[in-house]
Every structure is written in structure tokens, then in C-alpha cells.
C-alpha positions as CSV (number, residue, x, y, z in Angstrom):
1,M,20.6,-31.2,-16.1
2,K,22.5,-28.5,-14.4
3,I,20.5,-25.4,-13.3
4,Y,21.9,-22.0,-12.4
5,K,20.3,-19.1,-10.6
6,T,20.9,-15.6,-9.7
7,E,18.9,-12.9,-8.1
8,Y,17.5,-9.6,-9.3
9,K,16.3,-6.7,-7.0
10,S,13.1,-5.4,-8.6
11,P,11.1,-2.5,-7.4
12,L,8.5,-5.1,-6.2
13,G,11.1,-7.3,-4.3
14,K,13.7,-9.8,-5.0
15,I,13.3,-12.1,-8.0
16,T,15.2,-15.5,-8.6
17,I,16.0,-16.2,-12.1
18,C,17.0,-19.8,-13.2
19,C,18.4,-21.2,-16.4
20,D,19.5,-24.6,-17.7
21,E,23.0,-25.5,-18.9
22,Q,22.0,-24.4,-22.4
23,G,21.2,-20.9,-21.3
24,N,17.4,-21.2,-21.6
25,I,15.3,-19.4,-18.9
26,I,13.2,-22.1,-16.9
27,G,12.2,-19.9,-14.0
28,V,11.6,-16.3,-12.8
29,W,9.9,-16.1,-9.4
30,F,9.3,-13.4,-6.8
31,N,11.0,-14.8,-3.8
32,G,8.4,-16.5,-1.5
33,Q,5.8,-16.7,-4.2
34,K,3.4,-19.7,-4.4
35,Y,4.9,-22.6,-6.4
36,F,8.4,-21.2,-6.2
37,A,10.7,-23.4,-8.3
38,D,8.3,-26.3,-8.2
39,N,9.1,-27.2,-11.8
40,I,12.8,-27.8,-11.0
41,D,14.3,-31.1,-9.9
42,G,17.7,-31.2,-8.5
43,K,20.4,-28.9,-7.2
44,I,20.5,-25.2,-8.3
45,T,23.9,-23.5,-8.5
46,K,24.3,-19.8,-7.9
47,N,26.1,-18.1,-10.8
48,N,25.8,-14.4,-11.2
49,N,28.0,-14.1,-14.4
50,L,26.1,-16.1,-17.0
51,K,25.4,-14.0,-20.2
52,I,21.8,-15.1,-20.1
53,F,21.3,-13.6,-16.6
54,I,22.7,-10.3,-17.8
55,T,20.2,-10.3,-20.7
56,V,17.3,-11.1,-18.4
57,K,18.3,-8.4,-15.9
58,N,18.5,-6.0,-18.7
59,W,15.1,-7.0,-19.9
60,L,13.7,-6.6,-16.4
61,D,15.4,-3.2,-16.1
62,L,13.6,-2.0,-19.3
63,Y,10.2,-3.5,-18.1
64,F,10.3,-1.8,-14.8
65,A,11.4,1.5,-16.5
66,G,8.1,1.4,-18.3
67,K,9.5,0.2,-21.6
68,K,8.1,-2.7,-23.6
69,P,10.9,-5.3,-24.0
70,D,10.0,-8.2,-26.4
71,I,9.5,-11.6,-25.0
72,K,11.4,-13.0,-28.0
73,E,14.6,-11.5,-26.6
74,I,14.7,-14.3,-23.9
75,P,15.3,-17.9,-24.7
76,I,12.7,-19.8,-22.8
77,K,12.2,-23.5,-22.0
78,F,8.8,-24.5,-20.6
79,I,9.0,-27.2,-17.9
80,G,5.5,-28.6,-17.3
81,N,2.8,-30.8,-18.8
82,D,1.4,-30.3,-22.3
83,F,-1.7,-28.5,-21.0
84,R,0.1,-26.0,-19.0
85,K,2.6,-25.4,-21.8
86,S,-0.4,-24.7,-24.1
87,V,-1.8,-22.2,-21.7
88,W,1.7,-20.5,-21.2
89,K,2.0,-20.1,-25.0
90,I,-1.2,-18.2,-25.0
91,L,0.1,-16.0,-22.1
92,C,3.1,-15.1,-24.3
93,K,0.9,-13.6,-26.9
94,I,-1.0,-11.1,-24.5
95,P,0.2,-7.6,-25.6
96,Y,1.8,-5.2,-23.1
97,G,-0.8,-3.2,-21.3
98,K,-3.6,-5.5,-22.3
99,T,-5.6,-8.1,-20.3
100,I,-7.4,-11.3,-21.1
101,S,-9.9,-13.4,-19.0
102,Y,-9.4,-16.8,-17.8
103,G,-12.6,-17.7,-19.7
104,D,-11.1,-16.2,-23.0
105,I,-8.1,-18.5,-22.6
106,A,-10.4,-21.5,-21.8
107,K,-12.2,-20.8,-25.2
108,Q,-8.9,-20.8,-27.0
109,I,-7.6,-24.0,-25.4
110,A,-11.0,-25.7,-26.1
111,K,-10.8,-24.7,-29.7
112,Q,-7.2,-26.0,-29.9
113,Q,-8.3,-29.3,-28.4
114,G,-11.4,-29.6,-30.5
115,I,-13.7,-29.6,-27.6
116,T,-16.8,-27.5,-26.9
117,K,-15.9,-26.3,-23.4
118,M,-12.8,-25.9,-21.1
119,S,-12.9,-25.0,-17.4
120,A,-11.7,-21.4,-16.5
121,Q,-10.6,-23.0,-13.2
122,A,-8.3,-25.4,-15.0
123,I,-6.9,-22.5,-16.9
124,G,-6.4,-20.6,-13.5
125,G,-4.4,-23.6,-12.2
126,A,-2.1,-23.6,-15.3
127,V,-1.7,-19.8,-15.2
128,G,-0.9,-19.9,-11.4
129,H,1.9,-22.5,-12.1
130,N,3.6,-20.2,-14.6
131,P,7.3,-20.5,-13.8
132,I,8.4,-17.5,-15.6
133,A,6.8,-14.5,-14.0
134,I,6.6,-11.1,-15.7
135,I,8.3,-12.2,-18.9
136,I,5.5,-14.7,-19.4
137,P,2.8,-12.2,-18.4
138,C,0.4,-14.2,-16.3
139,H,-0.3,-10.9,-14.5
140,R,-2.3,-9.8,-17.5
141,V,-5.0,-12.5,-16.9
142,V,-8.0,-11.2,-15.0
143,G,-11.4,-12.5,-13.9
144,K,-14.6,-12.5,-16.1
145,N,-15.5,-8.8,-15.4
146,G,-11.9,-7.5,-15.4
147,S,-11.6,-8.3,-11.7
148,L,-8.1,-8.9,-10.3
149,T,-8.1,-12.4,-9.2
150,G,-5.3,-14.8,-8.2
151,Y,-1.6,-14.2,-8.7
152,A,1.1,-16.6,-7.2
153,A,3.1,-13.6,-6.1
154,G,0.1,-11.8,-4.6
155,I,-2.6,-9.6,-5.8
156,D,-0.6,-6.4,-4.6
157,K,2.2,-7.3,-7.1
158,K,-0.3,-8.1,-9.9
159,K,-1.9,-4.8,-9.4
160,K,1.4,-2.9,-9.5
161,L,2.4,-4.7,-12.6
162,L,-0.8,-3.8,-14.5
163,E,-0.5,-0.2,-13.2
164,L,3.1,0.0,-14.6
165,E,1.9,-1.1,-17.9
166,Q,-0.8,1.6,-18.1
167,N,1.7,4.5,-17.7
């Protein structure tokens, strides 16, 4: 599989965007964040001219301007195990400006799997490995009492993203 990348200069720092050869987004990371590109095997070729990259950069421009771009505008391909994918699909449904707790996601996953209980820590691991930051809004996941816990790009960025969505 061929993988392409470009960079985007956000108000919170440089972001690397990756897509596959079909034009599906497979990664959006703040440079230097934890688990950066850990879902990608093989060589990544720089290409700033792909149409999908223009679409994603425009989406990010709208987002950072305080607009509410729709996640459905971006073709996404999840690369990860089935458990992580099920968590990431829930993240996609968190509305702009809203938050959800790790425990709430754990309850949803437990229900999907037909089990009585799911570990919030397991959910935290899947959320932390979200390969498509901002677009798949893992920054909207908070601790039990609304506390800001964990964010692969750093709590400071999580706080700023949540503040942006409150304006």
C-alpha cells in the first residue's frame, strides 16, 4: 500500500496528514505526539498536491476558525484492531462542543459486545491510539467528573481544542 503525507500549520503546531493510495485519510497527528504514525507500515511519500489533502486542510481551516465542519466530508480508513475501531466509531459521533467520559464509552462498548462491564482504562488506551486527531474528536473524551485526562498530543492542546469549541 502506498502512503502519502503532507503537513498543515495549525494554530497549535504542525500537523502531519497521511492518506492511502485510494485517497482515504489514515492519519492526522500533531508532530511529536505520542503514537505518531504507529498504525502505518512502510514508506511514506511526501505529496502536497493530492486533492484529499486540500480537502482536509480546508476542513482544518474551518475547524480552527470556529466553524463546525462535518466529519462526513472526509473519507476515513481506520487502521487498527476491531476493539479500537469500535471505540473510534463512537468518537465520530460526539457532537462538536460536547464531551463524553471514558466510562460512558465503556458502557456503550459493553452493550455492543453483550457484556456487563468494560474497563474505562481499556477505552482510554483505544482513545489514546486514535490515529486521526481532531477530525475523529478524541479530545472530547474526559474523565469521570469532567476532568481533562490524557491526550496523546498533550493536555495543553486538548484544553485549547475544547476551548475553541466553546466559542
